[in-house]
matplotlib code that plots the C-alpha trace (Angstrom):
import matplotlib.pyplot as plt

x = [129.6, 129.4, 130.9, 130.8, 129.8, 129.7, 126.2, 127.5, 130.5, 128.1, 127.0, 131.1, 131.0, 127.6, 129.4, 132.3, 130.4, 128.1, 131.8, 132.6, 129.5, 129.5, 128.8, 130.7, 130.2, 128.6, 129.4, 126.6, 128.4, 125.6, 123.1, 121.4, 119.5, 116.4, 115.2, 111.9, 112.7, 109.8, 107.8, 104.9, 105.0, 100.7, 101.2, 104.6, 103.2, 104.9, 107.9, 107.1, 106.3, 109.7, 111.2, 110.3, 109.9, 113.4, 115.1, 113.6, 116.8, 117.0, 119.1, 120.2, 122.9, 121.8, 118.6, 116.6, 117.7, 121.2, 119.8, 118.7, 122.0, 124.4, 122.7, 123.7, 126.6, 127.6, 126.2, 128.8, 125.9, 127.3, 125.1, 122.4, 119.1, 116.9, 113.7, 112.5, 109.9, 108.0, 110.1, 113.1, 115.4, 116.6, 117.3, 119.2, 121.2, 122.2, 123.3, 125.2, 126.9, 127.9, 128.0, 130.4, 131.6, 135.6, 137.0, 138.2, 134.6, 132.4, 129.5, 127.0, 124.4, 122.3, 119.0, 115.9, 113.4, 110.0, 109.4, 108.0, 108.0, 106.2, 104.0, 103.2, 103.0, 101.6, 103.5, 104.7, 100.8, 102.8, 106.1, 105.5, 104.5, 107.8, 110.3, 107.8, 108.3, 112.2, 112.3, 114.6, 117.1, 117.1, 117.4, 120.6, 122.3, 124.1, 122.4, 120.9, 119.1, 117.5, 116.8, 113.6, 114.1, 111.7, 113.5, 111.8, 112.7, 115.1, 116.8, 120.5, 120.5, 123.1, 121.1, 123.7, 121.6, 118.2, 120.7, 121.7, 117.8, 117.1, 120.3, 119.0, 115.5, 115.9, 113.4, 111.5, 111.5, 112.5, 110.4, 111.8, 109.5, 109.6, 107.6, 104.2, 101.6, 97.6, 97.8, 100.6, 98.7, 96.4, 99.3, 101.5, 101.4, 100.7, 102.8, 101.9, 104.4, 105.5, 108.5, 110.5, 110.5, 108.2, 105.0, 102.4, 99.7, 100.0, 97.0, 98.1, 97.2, 94.3, 91.5, 89.3, 89.9, 89.4, 91.3, 94.3, 93.6, 93.8, 97.3, 98.5, 101.5, 100.6, 102.4, 104.3, 105.8, 109.5, 111.6, 114.4, 113.3, 109.2, 108.5, 110.9, 108.8, 105.2, 101.9, 104.0, 102.3, 102.2, 104.8, 105.1, 106.4, 108.9, 108.6, 111.9, 111.9, 114.5, 113.9, 115.4, 115.9, 113.7, 111.1, 110.5, 110.6, 107.6, 105.7, 105.9, 105.2, 102.2, 100.1, 99.8, 98.7, 100.4, 101.9, 104.3, 102.3, 98.9, 98.5, 101.5, 103.3, 100.1, 99.7, 103.7, 102.9, 100.3, 103.0, 104.7, 108.3, 108.6, 110.8, 110.7, 113.7, 113.2, 114.5, 114.1, 115.9, 115.3, 113.0, 110.6, 108.6, 109.0, 105.3, 103.5, 105.0, 104.8, 106.8, 109.2, 109.4, 109.3, 112.3, 114.6, 114.1, 115.4, 118.4, 119.3, 119.1, 121.9, 121.9, 118.8, 117.9, 119.0, 122.7, 124.1, 127.3, 128.3, 132.0, 131.4, 128.5, 128.4, 125.7, 127.0, 125.9, 127.5, 130.5, 130.1, 133.3, 132.1, 133.8, 132.7, 130.0, 130.5, 128.3, 128.2, 127.2, 124.3, 122.8, 123.1, 121.3, 120.8, 121.0, 122.9, 124.5, 125.6, 128.6, 128.7, 126.0, 126.5, 124.5, 124.3, 121.3, 120.5, 119.0, 118.6, 117.3, 116.5, 116.6, 118.8, 120.0, 121.4, 124.3, 124.5, 121.8, 122.2, 120.3, 121.0, 120.8, 118.3, 116.1, 115.6, 114.7, 113.3, 112.1, 112.8, 114.3, 115.6, 117.2, 119.9, 120.3, 121.8, 124.1, 124.6, 124.1, 121.8, 124.6, 121.5, 118.8, 115.4, 112.0, 111.6, 114.4, 114.5, 117.4, 118.7, 118.9, 118.6, 116.8, 115.9, 116.9, 114.4, 112.1, 110.9, 110.7, 109.0, 108.1, 108.5, 110.2, 111.7, 112.7, 116.0, 116.4, 113.6, 113.8, 112.8, 112.4, 112.8, 110.4, 108.6, 107.1, 106.3, 104.7, 101.5, 99.8, 96.2, 97.8, 96.3, 96.3, 95.9, 96.2, 97.1, 98.0, 100.1, 103.0, 102.9, 101.1, 100.8, 100.4, 99.9, 100.4, 103.8, 104.5, 106.3, 107.9, 107.9, 111.6, 112.6, 109.7, 110.1, 108.3, 107.4, 108.6, 106.9, 104.7, 103.4, 101.4]
y = [83.7, 85.2, 83.0, 83.7, 80.8, 79.2, 80.8, 84.2, 83.1, 82.6, 85.6, 86.9, 84.2, 85.6, 88.8, 87.8, 85.8, 89.1, 90.6, 87.4, 87.9, 91.9, 92.9, 96.0, 99.5, 101.9, 105.7, 107.2, 110.7, 111.9, 110.7, 111.9, 110.6, 112.4, 111.0, 111.4, 111.6, 113.5, 110.4, 111.6, 107.8, 107.2, 103.6, 103.9, 105.6, 106.2, 105.7, 108.6, 110.6, 112.9, 112.2, 111.2, 107.5, 107.7, 108.8, 105.2, 103.8, 100.2, 97.1, 98.4, 101.0, 102.5, 104.6, 104.2, 106.7, 104.9, 102.4, 104.5, 106.7, 104.1, 102.0, 105.3, 105.7, 101.8, 102.0, 105.7, 108.0, 111.2, 114.1, 113.3, 115.4, 114.9, 116.0, 116.9, 118.1, 116.3, 116.3, 116.1, 117.5, 114.2, 113.3, 116.5, 116.1, 112.6, 113.4, 116.3, 113.9, 111.0, 112.0, 114.2, 114.9, 115.8, 118.5, 116.2, 114.4, 116.4, 114.6, 116.9, 116.2, 119.0, 118.6, 120.3, 121.0, 122.3, 126.1, 128.5, 129.5, 133.3, 129.9, 128.0, 128.5, 124.7, 121.8, 118.8, 116.8, 114.1, 112.1, 113.8, 117.4, 117.3, 116.7, 119.5, 121.9, 122.3, 121.7, 125.2, 122.8, 120.0, 122.7, 124.2, 120.3, 118.9, 115.5, 113.2, 110.7, 111.0, 108.5, 108.8, 106.7, 106.4, 107.1, 104.2, 101.1, 98.0, 96.4, 96.1, 97.0, 98.0, 100.9, 100.9, 97.8, 99.9, 103.2, 99.8, 99.0, 102.7, 102.9, 99.5, 100.4, 104.7, 104.4, 107.8, 105.9, 102.6, 101.5, 98.8, 95.5, 92.6, 89.7, 90.0, 88.0, 88.6, 90.1, 91.9, 93.9, 95.5, 97.5, 98.4, 99.3, 96.4, 96.6, 94.8, 94.3, 93.0, 90.3, 93.6, 94.5, 97.5, 98.4, 98.6, 99.0, 100.2, 100.3, 101.4, 99.4, 97.3, 96.0, 94.5, 90.9, 91.5, 93.7, 91.7, 89.0, 91.6, 92.4, 88.5, 88.0, 85.5, 82.3, 81.7, 84.8, 83.9, 87.2, 86.5, 86.7, 86.5, 83.0, 82.1, 83.0, 80.5, 82.1, 85.4, 86.0, 89.6, 92.7, 94.9, 98.7, 98.9, 103.1, 103.3, 105.3, 106.3, 109.9, 110.8, 114.5, 116.2, 113.4, 113.9, 117.7, 117.5, 115.3, 117.2, 120.1, 118.5, 116.2, 118.7, 116.1, 114.6, 111.4, 109.2, 105.7, 107.2, 110.0, 110.9, 107.2, 106.0, 109.2, 108.7, 104.6, 105.4, 107.0, 103.9, 104.4, 103.1, 100.2, 97.9, 96.6, 93.4, 92.8, 89.6, 89.7, 91.2, 94.6, 95.4, 98.7, 99.7, 101.0, 99.6, 98.6, 94.9, 95.5, 97.4, 94.9, 91.6, 92.9, 93.6, 90.0, 88.7, 90.5, 88.0, 85.0, 83.2, 83.9, 86.8, 88.4, 91.7, 91.4, 93.7, 91.8, 92.5, 94.3, 95.2, 96.9, 98.4, 100.6, 104.0, 104.9, 107.5, 106.0, 105.5, 106.8, 103.7, 100.8, 97.1, 95.5, 94.4, 91.0, 89.4, 86.1, 86.7, 84.0, 85.3, 83.5, 84.6, 88.9, 91.3, 93.4, 96.6, 99.1, 100.1, 98.0, 97.1, 93.9, 92.0, 90.0, 86.4, 86.1, 87.9, 86.0, 86.6, 90.2, 93.7, 95.3, 99.5, 101.3, 101.7, 99.7, 99.0, 96.0, 94.9, 91.9, 89.3, 90.3, 88.2, 90.1, 87.8, 88.6, 92.0, 95.4, 98.1, 100.6, 102.0, 105.7, 108.8, 109.1, 106.3, 109.6, 112.5, 115.5, 117.6, 116.9, 117.7, 116.3, 115.2, 112.7, 109.7, 109.8, 106.1, 105.1, 101.7, 98.2, 97.5, 94.6, 91.2, 92.5, 90.5, 92.0, 90.2, 90.8, 94.7, 97.4, 100.0, 103.4, 105.5, 106.8, 104.9, 103.9, 100.5, 100.3, 97.2, 94.1, 95.3, 92.9, 93.9, 90.5, 91.6, 88.8, 89.8, 89.4, 92.8, 93.9, 97.6, 99.1, 102.8, 103.6, 106.0, 106.2, 102.6, 101.2, 98.0, 97.5, 94.5, 92.6, 93.9, 96.8, 99.7, 102.3, 106.0, 108.1, 109.3, 107.0, 106.5, 103.1, 102.4, 99.7, 96.5, 97.6, 95.3, 95.0]
z = [109.9, 106.2, 103.4, 99.5, 97.9, 94.2, 93.0, 93.1, 90.9, 87.7, 88.4, 87.0, 84.4, 82.8, 82.8, 81.4, 78.7, 77.8, 77.4, 74.7, 72.2, 72.3, 69.1, 67.5, 69.8, 68.2, 68.4, 71.0, 70.7, 68.7, 71.3, 74.0, 77.0, 78.8, 81.8, 83.3, 87.1, 88.3, 89.2, 92.1, 93.0, 94.4, 95.0, 96.8, 99.9, 102.2, 100.8, 98.9, 101.5, 101.6, 98.1, 94.6, 93.3, 91.1, 94.9, 96.8, 98.1, 95.7, 97.2, 100.3, 98.4, 95.3, 94.6, 91.8, 89.4, 89.4, 86.6, 83.8, 84.6, 84.9, 82.0, 79.9, 80.9, 80.1, 76.6, 76.3, 76.4, 78.4, 77.3, 79.9, 80.9, 84.2, 84.6, 88.0, 89.5, 92.7, 95.6, 93.8, 97.0, 97.4, 94.1, 93.6, 96.6, 95.5, 91.6, 92.9, 95.4, 93.0, 88.9, 88.3, 84.4, 84.2, 82.0, 79.6, 78.8, 76.7, 78.3, 81.0, 83.1, 83.4, 86.0, 84.4, 87.4, 86.9, 86.3, 85.0, 81.6, 79.7, 77.6, 80.7, 84.5, 85.4, 86.3, 84.0, 83.3, 81.5, 80.3, 76.6, 78.4, 80.6, 77.5, 76.0, 78.1, 77.8, 73.9, 74.4, 76.3, 73.6, 70.7, 71.9, 71.9, 68.6, 68.5, 66.0, 69.0, 72.4, 74.6, 76.8, 80.0, 83.0, 86.4, 88.4, 86.3, 86.9, 84.2, 82.4, 79.0, 76.6, 74.6, 71.3, 70.6, 70.2, 68.5, 66.0, 65.4, 64.5, 62.0, 60.5, 59.5, 59.3, 62.0, 63.4, 66.9, 68.4, 71.4, 73.8, 74.5, 76.2, 75.9, 78.6, 79.4, 79.4, 82.7, 82.3, 79.3, 81.5, 82.9, 79.9, 76.1, 74.2, 70.2, 67.0, 64.4, 61.3, 60.4, 59.5, 63.0, 62.5, 65.1, 63.1, 66.3, 69.7, 72.6, 76.3, 79.3, 77.1, 79.1, 77.6, 76.3, 72.4, 71.9, 73.8, 71.3, 68.4, 69.7, 70.3, 68.0, 65.5, 65.7, 62.5, 63.4, 63.5, 65.3, 68.1, 71.5, 71.2, 71.4, 74.1, 77.0, 77.9, 77.8, 76.8, 73.3, 73.9, 73.5, 75.9, 75.6, 78.6, 78.4, 76.8, 73.7, 71.2, 68.9, 65.8, 66.7, 64.2, 64.8, 68.5, 67.8, 65.5, 67.3, 70.2, 68.1, 66.4, 69.1, 72.3, 74.0, 77.4, 77.9, 75.3, 75.9, 75.8, 73.5, 71.3, 70.2, 68.5, 66.8, 65.3, 64.9, 62.2, 60.3, 59.5, 61.1, 63.9, 64.8, 67.9, 69.9, 71.1, 74.9, 76.7, 79.8, 83.3, 84.2, 86.3, 86.2, 89.9, 90.8, 93.9, 97.1, 96.1, 92.9, 95.2, 98.0, 95.1, 93.2, 96.5, 98.2, 94.3, 95.0, 98.2, 95.8, 94.8, 91.0, 91.3, 87.3, 88.1, 88.4, 90.6, 90.3, 86.9, 86.5, 83.2, 83.5, 87.2, 88.9, 89.7, 93.1, 95.9, 97.7, 101.4, 103.7, 105.6, 107.7, 106.9, 108.1, 112.2, 112.4, 116.5, 116.8, 114.6, 112.2, 108.6, 105.8, 102.0, 103.2, 102.4, 104.9, 103.1, 105.0, 108.6, 110.0, 113.4, 114.0, 117.0, 116.5, 116.5, 113.4, 109.8, 106.9, 103.6, 104.6, 102.8, 106.0, 104.6, 105.3, 109.1, 110.5, 113.6, 115.4, 118.9, 120.5, 120.4, 117.7, 114.6, 111.3, 107.9, 105.1, 105.4, 103.7, 106.3, 104.3, 107.5, 107.9, 107.2, 110.2, 113.5, 116.0, 114.6, 114.9, 115.7, 118.0, 116.6, 116.6, 113.2, 113.7, 116.7, 118.9, 118.6, 114.8, 115.6, 116.2, 119.4, 121.7, 121.3, 118.1, 115.9, 112.3, 109.1, 105.6, 106.5, 104.5, 106.7, 105.9, 106.5, 109.9, 112.1, 115.6, 116.5, 120.4, 122.5, 122.1, 119.2, 116.9, 113.2, 112.1, 110.9, 112.7, 111.5, 107.9, 106.5, 103.4, 104.0, 107.4, 107.9, 111.1, 113.6, 111.0, 110.5, 107.0, 105.6, 101.9, 100.0, 103.3, 103.9, 106.4, 106.0, 108.5, 107.0, 107.1, 110.4, 112.6, 116.1, 117.2, 120.8, 122.9, 123.0, 120.3, 118.1, 114.7]

ax = plt.figure().add_subplot(projection="3d")
ax.plot(x, y, z, "-o")
ax.set_aspect("equal")
plt.show()
């Protein structure tokens, strides 16, 4: 039996409260968004074996690219570029199916794939290089500001607030930043700011404790949002930037290096006209199997930090023309069951079942994310897809990520019984102690790991 309990009401209440305290809107018609969607995502292998990072399925029914796209649309920014490169076919198909502007809207969504140009014939070599190689397209757009966003982060943000900071400070650039711990600083850029919110120093992923101490925020610094998290005395860059048009073009033309965080931001900050936008809500950079797994599992909680039930700021994604889930004699606890699922399992606990997931009798699934399938039965029988896309009978699946279009045979046990941190098997892997089954794999009857 599946029921909706009171904690979910609090998610909707939060949305309403945010609406009540929201400041006046800012005109976003002269702003464009550039989303960097070409990430190879080596640390997310094998989920990136057949797709780029932004195309990975998240939360059962979304793709990671839906997050920056939805934030842009909800913020009123409808002029959107997506720069792609690595295994972009799946991403392109999702975008074409999901995002369409009507003829009465002045916005657009344009894909910019890596392509050979007269001046440069190689691949994009970094975040700044990806934008630089597409400058010819950006020159022609009549806007005053450009957002530069990552395509593989999880957060909800009103980008109007970043533009408000840019207008109030007349800054050439604004960097979104949030309070972080010393441990987080090893994987993020760290900012130093003054009492006016102007960035005075920036170090990318400092590993030296002396450098970390240098960047620590002074205790007398009184700026909203920087002191309300215990042991978070540093400011970390979120990889979300807003540039004045001419400042961005000039920066990319004068500094030929490849990366914003590592190279170009320090150059810009030295000029003394870069501000920080301080953010103190949920944000996660999906960079590893562990972070991806934890972010998904958090969605099964009664009151998750990332609120996908926000009707004011919805997450847009592909519409599935599927019936509601069918659940037979199954104990379901703290789980998300998506459209089109057919579940005969004994138990589903703390798990996510994506669209069309089929689970047969006697099976138990705990602490796992099954992404589902694109079909109930493949329309064409090939050796690239299993004949039956399902979890068979009497299986035990614990702490597992199962990619799309997978067949798990009968009596399979995926429990990592040896408590391995890392394992490379025949089409099955363990990363960060989590079992990962790649897309289109057939796990035979009786398999145990």
